[in-house]
N, C-alpha and C positions, 0 to 999 in steps of 0.2 A: 242549502245545498248538502246533500247527504253523500258522505264518503264510504257508505256501507258496501261491502263486497259480498257477492254471492258465495255460497259454500263451494261451488265449483271453481271460482276464481282463487279461493283460499287453499284448495287442495294442492299439495306438492306432488305433482304427478311424476316427476323425475327423480324424487328422493329414493324410492324403492329401487329403481334401476340403478342409480348411482351407488347405493350401498351394496347391491348384490350382483352387479353385472361387471365389475372390474374397475380398472383405473381410468382416469380422464386422459384425454389426448396429450395434455401437457405432461401428466405423469408418465405416460408411455414414452414420450420423447426424452424425458429425463433418464429413464431406465436404459433406453437405447443408447444414449450418449455415454452413460456409465459403463456399458457393455461394449462400446466402440463397435456398434453395428448400425446400419442405416435404416433398417426396417424390421418389423416383426417377422415377416416372411424370411428374411435373412438369418435371423436368430433361430427360427424353427429349422431352417435348412442346416445350420451348424450343430444343432443339438438333438433333433429327433430323427432317428433312422428312417430312411425313405420307405422301407418295407412296412412300417406301421402307421404311416401318415394317411389321413383321409383327405383325398384331393377335392371332393365336392363339399360344399357347405351343408351344415345341418338343417333339417327341416324343423324348426322349432316354433314357427308361427310368430304372431305379433307379440310384443311385450304387453304386460298388464301393470296396472297400478297396484299398490299394496292392498288398497280396499278391494279391487276386483279380484285379486288373487285370494284374499281371505274369503271372500264371498264364494268363489269357485270351490275352494277347498271345503268349505262348510257344506256346499251342496253335494259334493262327492261323499263326505263323511256322513251325511244324512242318509245315505243309501245303505249304510251298515245296519245290520240287525243285532241289537244288543239283547242277548238272551239273559245274561246276568252280569251286573256291574260290580267290579272289584275296585272301584275308585273310592279310596278314603273311607273311614269309619267302618272298615271291615272287621275290626276286632273291638268289641265293646267292653267296657266304657272308656275307650281311649279317645284322645283328641289330637289330631295332627295339626300343629300350629300352621297358620296361613303363610308364614315366611317360608315354610317348607313346601307347602302345596303350590304356591305361586311359581310360575315359570319353571316347572318341573323339566320340561324339554330343553330349556335354555340353560339349565344347570350343568356345567362341565362334569360334575360328579357322576353323571350318568354314562359318560363315555371316556372319562380318564380318571386315574387315580390321583392326579394332582389337584389339590383343593387348597387355594390360598386361605389363610386363617381369617375368618370374619366372625367375631364373637356372637353376633346376633344369629348367625347361621349354625355355628358350632353348638350353641346350647340346644337348638332345635334338633340337630343331628343326635346329639347325645340322649336327648329325650326319646327320639325315635328308636335308637339302639336299645335303650332300657325297655321300651314298649315291646320290641321284638324279642328281647331275651324273656320278659315276663310272659308273652304269649307262648313262647316255645316251651317254658316250664309248665304253664297251664295245660297246654295240649298233650305234652309227652308225659308229665308226671315225674320228670327227672328232677334231681336235686340241683343240677347245674346247667346252665346254658351259656352260649357264647354268641357274640355278634362281632366277630373278629375282622371282618373285611371292611376296608376303607371305601372302596367305590360301590355305589349303589347297584350298578348293573350286575357285578359279580355277587353281591349280597342278595339281590332279587333272585338270581339263579340258585344260589345256595339254599334259599328259603324254599 
């Protein structure tokens, strides 16, 4: 007798929703109790001015699993026309470590200056700053270059 499950049975369809769509009913009840209100509607009534409230529900369609969402986003992204790619290896002969390339959009350094110290990341960041300074010196012919900004988004704009 086989206990093998199909891939569809193993897929955690609610995991994406749970992680991205807010608290569970039990968590909502705990928060409401702590705030001493009986419902979310009562809380909204006490905190959000009536003039800016949206009375009807949002037309956002059915929820999707994480796999469905990623597939949809890939199909939308595939419609883009790439005329010239500027992703990585743009200045030769440099190498951007994979620890830097990996999860770039999940790295808070792209949207906040706060970066908790992580030695394995810090070394790669320092190498990237050195590469940036070297590239700036090579392009401009100057004797001195700076890579003074901590957050990548501002540094990218500076570049």
